[in-house]
N, C-alpha and C positions, 0 to 999 in steps of 0.2 A: 504494500500500500504506500502510495506517495504521500508523505507527511509534510512536504514542503509547503509553506504558507502560500496562498494565492497571491498575496502582495509581498513577494520576496524578490527584490531585484537582484540581478547578477552582480558579482564582484566588479565586473567591468562597468556596469551602470553606476555603481556607487563611487568607484574610482573616478569616473568621468565627472560626476557631480562635484566631487571634492577637488578635482584638478582645475575646475573652472572658477570664475569669480565667485567668492564665497560671500554670504550676507554680512559676515564680520560684526563689527561693533554695533552697527545699527540694530541687528537682530538681538545681540546680547543685551543691549540696553532696554529692550522691551520688557525684560524680566529683572531689571535692576531695582533694588530698594531705593526709595526716594525720601530724603536725600542719601546719596551714596557717601561712603566713608573715604572720599578721595576721588579725583577724576583723572589721574594719570593713565595714559594708554600703555599697553604692554611694550610698545617701542620705546617710550620715554623711560619706563621703569626697568627694562630688561637688564641693563648693565649692572644695576645695584641690587637686584632682587635675587631671592632664592628661586630655584627651578624645580618644577614637578611635572611629571607625566601622568595623565589619567587615561583610562580605557573605556570607551563607549562600545560595549560588546553587544552585538545583535546575534540572536540565535533563535531557531524555531522551537516552539513548545506548544503542544495542543493545537497545532494547525495554524498558529500565527506567530509573528515576530515578537520577541521580547527583548528588553534591555535589563541588565542586572545593575542594581544599586546596593550600597551598603549604608547602614546607619553607624556612624562613628560612636565609640564608647564615650562615656562622660569623663574618662581619664585621658582622652586624646589631647595632645598639646595645642591643637588648633581646631576650631569649628566643632567643639564638643557636641555630641548627640545629634548632629546634623546628617541629612541624607547626602551621600556623595557617590561619585563613580569610584571604582577601585583605582588606586594610584598612590603616588607618593614622590618624595624628593629624589632627584637624580643622584646617583652615586658616581664616584670618580670614574671617568672614562666612558660614561654612558651618554647616549643621546636620549631624547624624550620618548622615542619609539621603544627602545630597550627598557627604559624605566617603567613605562606603562605596562608592558608585558610582564616584567619581573614582579612588579607590585601586584598585578592581578593574580599571578601565580601564588604569591605569598599570602595575599589577603583572602582570596576566594577559591584557590586551588585549581585555576584554569591553566593548563600547560601552554607555554608560548607556541608550541608546535600546532596546537588546536585552533589557533587564531590566524585568519588570513587578513592582513592589514590592508585596509582600503585607502587610507590616507589620513589627513589631519584636518582639524578645524583651526579657526583663528585663535591664537593664544589670548589669555585673559589675565590681566594683572589684578590681584586681590590685595588692596591696601592694608586691611587689618593684620594679615599674616606676612605681608611683603613677599608673596609668592607670585611668580609668573607660571600659570598653568598652561600646559601644552596638551590639548585633547587629541587623542589618537582614536580612530574609528576602525573597528575590526568585526569580522564575521566569523561565526563558528557554524560548521555544517550540521551539528546536532546540539541538543541541549547539554551543557556541561554537567558533570557530576560535581557540584560545588562542595567545597570543603572550607567553610569560613574559619579564619584565624580567630581563636578565642580572645587573643590579646588585642586585635585590631578591628574586629567586627562585632558590634552588639546585635545586629540583625541584618539579614540578607533579604532584599526585596527583588522579586521578578515581576517587572511591570510590562504589560502588553503595549506594544507600540501604538496600536489603535486607540488605546486609552489616552496616551499622551498627545496624539494628534487631534483628539476630540476637543473643540474649542471650549466645551463646558468644563473641562478639567482645569482650565486656567482660572485662578481666583485672585483676589487682592483684598488685603485687610490692613488696618493700622495696628502695628505691634509696638509695644513699649520696650525698647531695647536699652542697653547701657547708655547709648548716646541720645536717647530721648524717643519721641514718637516718630515712627518711620512707616511709610506706606510700603508694604511688602507684597509684590506679586509672587505667586507660587503655583505649582502644579499639585493638585490634590490627588492622593492615592490612599484610600481608606482613611486611617487616622493620621497619616503622614502628610507633611508639607515639604515638597522639594523646592527649595528657595536658595537665594544667595548666588554664589558662584556656580553651583551645580545647575540651577535653573537658567542662568545666563548662557552657559555652555549648551545646555539642552535646547534652548530656543534657537540657537544657530543650527544645531544638528537637525531639528525638526524641519526647518526651512530647507535644508539640503536634502533631507529624506523625501520631501514632497517632490523636489526636482528629480530625484532618482526613481520615482514611481511607486513609492509606498502609498 
């Protein structure tokens, strides 16, 4: 039985969409909290920032495409208890592709060999943690047997792409954060809110996914 999702573009389609002009900062800002904690672009901040690679992993499950997210533990050094893509800081000698794949293996147990890299999205600078995040997009031919790291993952979320593409998933509320009252756009998934840098990266990916035929 063919379990490939009906809306499952080829690696070629996704690579072509990522190789062309990307939506970039304009798409990212659609999901940015207002006011933002700083307005530097990644080009302005890259030289003095820390570097991290994250993996947006697409895979088939139950007849449709899914993306895996993690909830960071409340002991994490940055962005405690927030929803994130698997990923982390570059190690010596790594590029962001290697870092994203290594971190996905360490955090959720996905072997790098199981991921076909399609390309990357626009980097995003995150002022509160001084990180430049480099998002890598990959496809897995089958649903991975996830093995979450107890030290780095409080919860693993498998979110259908159709849910994220549904306009009704996008919400906005006023939250009272440490810096005061902030208007926060987010993607709702059950009791979870995907917001901040993850939502900004996801906004650009969803725009690219539509171009690729999802």
